[in-house]
N, C-alpha and C positions, 0 to 999 in steps of 0.2 A: 798726365805726366807734366812735370814742370820743365820748361825748356832750360837747357843748360849748355853753356858755351864755354869752351876752354880755348883760349888763344895761345898758341905756342909761338914764341919768337923763333925766327929761323936764322940760320947763318947767312952772312952776306951772299947775295945772289940767289937765295932761296925764298920761296913765298911762304909766309906763315899760314897755319891752318886753324880752323875752328872745329871743335868736336861737336858732332850732331848725334844725339842718342836716337836709337830706334827701338821699337818693341823687340825684346829678345826673340831671335829667330834662328832656327836650325838651317844651316847652309847645306850640310851633308852629314849623312850617317851611313857609312858603308855597309851596315848590317841590313839596310833596306834594299828591296829589289830595285834594280835600275841605277844603283849608286856606284857601280863599278867593282863592288866586292872589296875584300880586305886588301890593304897594301901588301905587296909581295916584298920579300927581302931585297933591299937596295934599290927598290923601284922609286923613280921620280914621277910624281903625278901632279899635273897642273889642275888647280881648282879655282874656277871663276867665282869671285865674290861680287864684283860689280854687276849690277843688273838683277841682283837677288836680294831679298830681305830689305828692300828699300835703299840699298847702296847704289848711288848713281855712278855712271861711268866716269864722272869727273873726280871721284874720291881719290885721295892720295894714299890713304891707309884705312885700316879697319880695326876696331877693338873686338878681339875674338877670344873665345874660350875653346881650347883644344883638349879633347879627351881621347885617350887610346885604350883599347880593349885588346891587349896582346894575346896571342895564342901560345906564347912562350916568353921567356925573359926577353926584354927589348932593350938593346944597348942604348939607342937614343932615337928621337924623332926631331927633325928640324923643319922650319917653314921659312921661306924667303920669297922676295919678289920674283914672279915668273919672268923668264927671259934672261936671267943673269946666272953666273956660276954659283953653285952651292957654297955657302959659307961653312967654316969649320966650327960651328957652334951647335948646341942642342937646345931645344925648347923644353923637352922633358925626357926623363929616363924612367924605365921600369925594370930594373935588374931582377926583381923577383916575379915578374910577369903579372903584377897586379894592375887593376884599372887605375889610371892616373889622369889628372887634368892640370892644365896651367893656362893662365891668361897671357895674352900677347897683344901688342900693337903691331900689326903686320902691314908693312908697306906693300902696296899693290904694284904689280909689275905689268908686263905685256898683257893686253886684253883685260885689265882689271883683275888679274889672277895672282894667286900665290902658288909656289911649288912646294911639294911635301916630299920628304924622304924619311924612310924608316929602315933601321938596320935589320929588322926581323919582321915577320908577318904580324900585322895588327889591323884591327878594325879602327876606323877613325871617325870622330864626331867633331864637327866645327859649328859652334854657335856664335852669332854676332850680336853685339850690344850697341854698336854705333860705328861712325866713320868720321874721318877727318877730311874736311872740305877745304881746299886751298882758298885763302881770302887775300886777293891782291890788294895791298894797301900801298899808298904812295909815300913811303918812308925812305929817305935817303941816308939818314944818319941815326944810328942807335948807339947810345952810350949810357954807362952807369953814372948815377948822380954821385958826385964827390962833394961832401958838405950838404947844405940844405937843398932840397929839391925845389924846382920852380914853384912859385905861388900861383894857384889856379886863377885865371882871369886877368893876370898881369900881361903886359905887352911882351911878346917874345921877339920883337924886332922884325924888320923887313927882311926875312930870310929868303934866300934864293932856293933853299932846299927845305924839305920838311924834316922835323927832328922828333925823335922819340927818346925819352929819358926813362930808364929803369931804376926806380928807387926801391927801398926796403919794402914798402907797403903798397906801392901803386906804380902805374905807368903814367907818364906825363907826355903829352904831345902838343906840338905847336900847330894849331889849326889854321888853315888858310881859307878864305882870305882875311879873316878877322885878326890874325896875328896875335892870338891870345892863347896862353897855356891852358890846357884842359887836363883833367885828372881822371884816371880809371882805377878804382880800388882793386887790389889783389887780395884774395883770401887764400890762406894756406891751410 
């Protein structure tokens, strides 16, 4: 497997994350013995992802594929971070009662778990493909380049704060203590 990292810029006050792939792994299949059985109508069930399939307790989110095997038409199923109120959104629907799946980036909540809710009875399968690990970086200012981006290797001045510039094709950051601009290419 080729290592792959995707850095996501975060909003002010939040920590960016790096995507860490794992060998695809089944977290739960409620059709199997000991998995808790099918979700009941309007049941909320917490499912721990951290500590399973290589997802560490420090993970902020997970890349998951969710499959439902409904026993009848399913209005909707939703997944959200455990420990908070259920949102008014759906991850997938199966109004004809057919097997359906969908991919999601699921934020982990209390105990590294997600909560699951289904409007009607359904079997549930969750597979994981990776997770997002917080990457604390010491960046105080993030701004978009207006005009030409900084030239890599040039002096970025004696800044009292670290800076990150988001340009069309790359990220530029002022490295300390050399005070030189560095470039990280972005592929789309």
